[in-house]
Steps between C-alpha positions, in 0.01 A plus 500: 500500500758770451415840358771705333491866400782660303584868478787728409499472125520800275690677227874539537783597269765250401759475774251593767368302793172376639396315811204269468302385801284195555274486803388152599198414710303192594672172575852622452629223727437257216734692270847366443634729227399845380596577144489777246419432136451727204314477173516725197230496230546206267766342719503222754505568870856525624649441841666800665589418860381309805548490875418241761219615725639342816867543420743740340601311187445674169556420135479701180465474128830548321375821342436649844812395685701797616227756443209375705440412862207310645430547867221470754360674804299240685350749743311641203464170311672671212751388239697757305680497170754778459602537137787718386656577164170435332495436127221534243488122477396494866166649396227257604225431746662376818319241708549386854443129560504253787599134495406254770694181433786554258855602581724724292246516218513745211203341325173693501306174507635422846345811654141473618409857590539812290447871533334724244827636366657843482618663179864597461591707196859595427557767238820537302 
């Protein structure tokens, strides 16, 4: 099992920045990809970004390219999502997720483990 705990969400004005953190514990060696998803009320869960646990490859949703950076600090078992130039439409609960078997997946159904989520609210 892999346990994930997100933090770093909050209220920020449009154009501002936030850095989300996801601390992983448990059997992290079974994790292949760590991803960030978001979900707003009444909307489907959307892919944000992902990073390979054992490598350096990353990939992003089109809406996040150029204004977000996913990174990791393995010594702390932590994955980060730096978001800049935030927009009101970025408002959502952001979830950290771990996938064991898939590669380059942006589908929530391919991720087996999920955190509790952290709220990001962007005001105009």
